[in-house]
Structure formats: C-alpha cells, structure tokens
N, C-alpha and C positions, 0 to 999 in steps of 0.2 A: 823430671826435670820435663817443662816445655819448652824448647828450641823456636823461638822463633827467628826466621831470616828475611831481611829487605838487603833486594839487589836493585842496584840506581847505576846509570848507564851517562854519561856523559862529553860530546864533543867540544873541545877548545880549541882555537886554534894557533895554538902555539907547536912547537916541532916537539919533537919526545924530550928531546936534552932542557927544550926550555918547561916542559912540564913537570919533567922529573926534579929539577931543580928547584922549581917554586912548592912542592910537593913535599920533595923529600927534607927539606927544610923545618924543622919542628917548629919552631916559630911564628911560620904561616899558620900553625893551627886557628889561632885565636881571630884573624884574619878571617876564616870562612867558618866559623862557629856562630851561631845565632846570637844576638845581644841579651834572651831570654834567659841562656842557661847560666849568664852570669860566669863565665868561665876563665878566672885566672890564673897563670899558670905560678905555679908554687917553689921552681924549680926552676936553674936556669941553662936552657937546653944547648947542645951546641949547635952548628950550621947544619949538619947534616947528621942522619940516623944513624945507625949501625944495630944489630943484633946485640939484645942486653939491655937498649938505653934506656932508665928506667924515666917516666916523665910523668910530675906529679903536681897535679891543681884543684883547686876548689870549684866546684857547680854547684849551682841551685835549679836543679829541676824541676822542681815543685814548689814553686811560688820562694821563700825566703829563707829554704832548710839552705844553709851552706853544707855542701859534703864533699868531703875528700875523693880523691880520684887516682888511683896512680895506675897509668900502664906500661906492659915492655915491648918494645918493638921488638918482636922473637925472629922475624925471616927480613931478609931485604934480598932481593936480586936485582939489579943495577937495570935501573931503566925499564922495568918490568911490573915490580910490585914488592910491597913491604907490608908486613901485619902488625895490628899492636891487638896484645890480651892484656883486658885488665886485671890487675894482680889484687887491686882493693878499690872496692869502691860502691853504685850504688844497685850494682846489679849483681844477681847470684854467677851469673858466667855475660864474657863479653870477650865476642873476639871478630876482627875487620881487616879482610884483606882490602888491598888497594892493588888494584891491576893498572897497567896503560900498557897502548898499543901504539905506535906510528900509525894513523891512515891519513891516506891522501888531503891534505889541508891542514892536518895538525895531530893529533892527540886524542884516543878516546881512554876515559875515564872509567873504570868498574871496581862499584863498591861492594862486596857481601859480606855483612855486618850477621853475625850470627849471636843474639843473645838469651837472657831467661832473666825474666824480674826475679823469682824467686818466690818465695810465701804460696805456692803449692795453688789452690784456686782463690784466695784471696790475689793472688798476687796476678793471676789471668784473667779476675775480672778488672786490676789498674791498669794490664797491660792494652784491655780491649778500648779501656773508658780514656785510656789517654795516655801511656806512655808508646804504645805504637804508631798515635800518630805524631806524638812527638819526636821520635826517631825519625821517621818518613821527612818531616818537616826539617831535618838538619840541611838535607841534601837538596830539598826546594832555595831555601835560604843559599846555601853555599851555589847552587845552579846561578842565582841571579848575582849574588858579586863575582861569580868569576864571570860570565856576560859583562859586567859592567867595567871589571878588572883587564881583559883579555880580549871582548867582541865577542859578539854572536855568532852562532857557526848558522851558516846558512841551514834553513829547514829543521834546525835539531829542536826537540825537546827531549827534557828530561824521562828517563823512564823507571822508574819504578816497579817493581814486583816484591810482593810481600808471602 
C-alpha cells in the first residue's frame, strides 16, 4: 500500500465555538467542497456529528463517472478534532483528521488526509498525474470559500504539505 498524506492549515477569524459549529455540521460539507467533484449527499445527516455517523454521497472525481462514497465519523473530541474514514468509495484507503485550536483572533484548522488510490503501480501513476493535485485543490477551494464567507485572516496563507 502506498500511503500519501496531505497536511493543510488555515486560520479563520472565527472563535473556536463558531468554527466548531460550522465544521461539525455535516450539512456544511457541500459548501466547502469544490463543484468539480459534483458531490451530492444521498443521506440526510444530522446537524451535529457523532462517532459512528455514516454519511453517503455521490461524487464525480474524474469527469462524468458517478461514484458512491460512504464515510464514517470515527472520532469526535468536542472543539478539538473529528475524523472521517472511508467505508466504501473511490480510494483503497481514506483517513481524514480535522483539528481545531483557538489562536489569538480566531481558530486554526488543521487537516491531515492519508489516502491510498490502490491499483498498485497504475494507481501511483494516476496519483502523480491527477489525484494528488485534485485532493490538494480541495483545500485551495475550501480556503477561498471560508475567506469569502468569514473574512480573510490577515497575513495568512494556506499551507499544504504532502
């Protein structure tokens, strides 16, 4: 298994309570997901997440092909972190940690996405050519949406590492 990781950090000018309320509401997922993914929820999630919550969607990660994706919220530490893991979907492995911490003037969000495309050497080529950049671009899009919705953190830039 070839495990890839992307780390993203962004500061937003919301206090921790406000940031947690926004991110822990699974209904906001579509708001911060790029339109090119064509994401549609196929289950009606509750207002707040909890361990064991399954969220189902359809996505189009590579053009017109529609794929089902099921994620489970496996961990929730109120106002600190939550984790979603793929149970069924386009990846061989998907584990996404969402971290939150109060900082002067707002909240710092941190994401660690660990994933494996699968398919051995062919999957590695596909990851290098397209998947890796597409996963990273999700955080570029999210930064733009959050900046427009909540305001820009002065001097902040999205930090990505893979």
